[in-house]
C-alpha positions in Angstrom: 128.8 148.1 76.4 126.2 148.7 73.6 123.6 146.5 75.4 124.3 148.3 78.7 123.7 151.7 77.0 120.4 150.4 75.5 119.2 149.4 79.0 120.3 152.7 80.5 118.5 154.6 77.7 115.4 152.5 78.1 115.3 153.2 81.9 115.8 156.9 81.3 113.0 157.0 78.7 110.6 155.1 81.0 111.4 157.5 83.9 110.6 160.4 81.6 107.3 158.8 80.6 106.4 158.2 84.2 107.3 161.8 85.2 105.3 163.3 82.3 102.2 161.1 82.8 99.2 163.1 84.2 96.6 161.2 86.2 98.4 157.8 85.8 96.5 154.9 87.3 98.1 152.8 89.9 98.3 150.0 87.4 100.2 152.2 84.9 102.6 153.3 87.7 103.1 149.7 88.7 104.0 148.7 85.2 106.4 151.7 84.7 108.0 151.0 88.0 108.5 147.4 87.1 110.2 148.3 83.8 112.5 150.7 85.7 113.3 148.1 88.3 114.0 145.3 85.7 116.2 147.6 83.6 118.1 148.5 86.8 118.6 144.8 87.6 119.9 144.1 84.0 122.2 147.2 84.2 123.7 145.9 87.4 124.1 142.4 86.1 125.9 143.7 83.0 128.2 145.9 85.1 129.0 142.9 87.4 129.8 140.8 84.3 132.2 143.5 83.1 134.2 143.4 86.3 
């Protein structure tokens, strides 16, 4: 559960960074979106394991 919380917090922080970035380049947005997607995959995997 602790690891799941860390991934959820990380995803939330990256979403905030993305939202607050002014004039972000397409490369920056691609990296941030990748972090968000990978965190989401890990969160889903951990939730599936818990079932």
